[in-house]
C-alpha positions, 0 to 999 in steps of 0.5 A: 342536241341537234341530232336527236329530236328527243333531246330538244329542250322543253323550255321556250327560251332554250328552244329559241336559242337552239333554233338560232344556232340551227339557223346560223349553222344552216346559213353558214353551210348554205354559203359554203355549199354555194361557194363550192358549187361556184368553184365546181362550175368554174372547174368544169368549164375551164379544167384541162388535163396535162399528162407527161411521161418522164422520158418526154420531159427529159427529151424536152429538157435536152431540147431546151438546153441544146437550143440555148447553146445553138442560139449563142454559138457563133455562126460560120459565114464561109461556105468554103471552109472545111468542116471539122474532122470530128463532125460526122458526115451528113447522109445524102438526101434521098435521091427520089425527092423532087429537085428544083434546080436553079442555075446561077451563072456569072454570065457569058463574058469575063468581068475583067477583060470581056473575054468569053467564058468557058465552063470548068465545072460546077459546085452544087449545094443541096438545100432541103426545103419543105412545102406543106405536105411534102419535101422538095430539094432546091438545087442551087447550081453555080457553074465555075467559069473560066475566061478564055482570054485571061484565064480568070475564074468566075462564079456567082455567089451563093445567095443569103440563107437563114443558116449559113452552111446549113441545109434547111430552107426558110419554109422548112425552118418555119414548119419546124418552129410552128410545129414546136411552138404553135402545135406543141410538137417536141423536136424529137417527135418531129424527128420521128415524123421526118424519119418516116418520110425517109429524111434523117434529121436528128433531134440535135440538128433540129435543136441547132436550127431552132436556136439559130432561128431564135437568134435570127429573129430577135432583132425583129422581135425587138422592133415589134416591141418598140412599135407596140410601145409607141402606141398611145394605148396598149393592152396587157395580159399574162398567160400561165404555162407549165415550165420544167423545174429540174430537181423539183419533181414537178413543173412550175408555173411560168408566164408569157406576158402579152402586150398588144397595140391595135388601132383598127377599131378607131381607124388608126393608121399604124399596123396592129402588133403583139409583143411577147415576153417570157418570165419564170414567175409573175412578180410585178417587177417584170411588167415594170421592166417591160414597159419602162419608158412607156407613156400612155394608156394601158388596158389590163385586168386588176393584177396588183403587179401593174400598180407600180406602173400606174403610180408612176403617173406615166401609165394610165389604167383602163379596166376591162368590162369583159372581166366584170361580165365574166364574174356575173356569168360565172355566178349565173351559170352556177346559181341561176341568180336573177341579179346576175342575169340582169347585170349581164343584160345591162352590160350587153347594152354597153356592148351594143353601143360598142358594136356601133362605134367599132370602125368609127373615128375617135370623135364619133366614138366619143359622141356615141358613148356619151350619148348612149353608153354613159347613161347605161354605165351610170345606171348600172353603177347605181343599180349595183350599189342598190343590190349589194345590201340585199344579199349576203356579203359573203356570197359569190354574187356580192363578190362579183358586185364589189369587183364590178364597182371597183373596176368600173371606176377605172373603166370610165376613161373609155367613155371620154376617149375614142382611142380606148376600148371597153375590154381587153379581148384583143389581148385575151385571145392573141393567137386568134386575132389577125395582128402581126406577130412572131412568137415564142421562139426564145425566152424573149420573143414576139409574134407577127401574124399576117 
């Protein structure tokens, strides 16, 4: 009937019914269009593409398996023990690489009788090192000395090295780890890059290095975790990442959980730190296990998986104003809403107070917030309540307002405690923050950033 004007009824009552039906349809379609526009605007802002070839995925899977095997493999501390016969011999390091020679001498006198030492020979250990932009070889020369009186043999011990009986220096290991985990450069590609420099480093060798480095760094990662959980307030967030799912034919979404302690805004004396934990899914029992025994405040988004922590009474929730603001920003950018724009301006007033409070002692921060932020906060809450009845309850703007009103109740504690923050920005962008960390080398790892 609505497609052909000639078929419209002449009876006023029926015509009115058609008009009501048409108005309902138009309203429903308008809401759907607004919703789709909002989603499209979000996808355009946040979209990202990832393509991978089958061979690349196979290489990455092999790397993960070999790293895990190397991590649990026993290390051999005796540098003089013969290598297994079945092991292939190493190719010599290129002779044209610059050499930095360090001679470790046992001294001129015998440690037993005091007699003069004479040189019998020397052991030379070559360590492949990486200086950004070039390779160098550190030659550790340890002369073997014999006492002219008692014929005792003396030789300086080999210094401690990251991988016993291994060639890599600490700088080279750091370069491989950063390239793989920070720059997302797979080990087989690094092997190809090294080959162009004339350095023969097989992918399996790099896997072994990464696995042993992860095991070496785990005690440090655990210490970072203990330090973070000693803070009276922490920040929590999880980041999705693609993980291979063998047999499924596609990747699954895993999570990196980030827990940050940062007391610099209120002049706390302890250093900032970020602690990372990996899980294969986003189940709520993961943060419950990670934060077992923690007592204090936690800044986080509205993820329901944190609720068990809050119900325990040991962890107190602090919501995030940045998440509230983001909802209104999305609506304003997609629809140009005047109400959303006003909400953003009012929230900007709260951040103006935070700018003055940053770097102040907790007592001063509370004074500033009570005097200047609390009136803005209260007025924003009242204003949002007043706007809600004026708009469609199914609109994206209404959803943003309801979200804001729910989260603002859980954000109020920051007004009364100077060691709390108004948002979780410090954990939203952990890699851009100057906090210390060591991250992501293993399934359970932390990051230290200097």
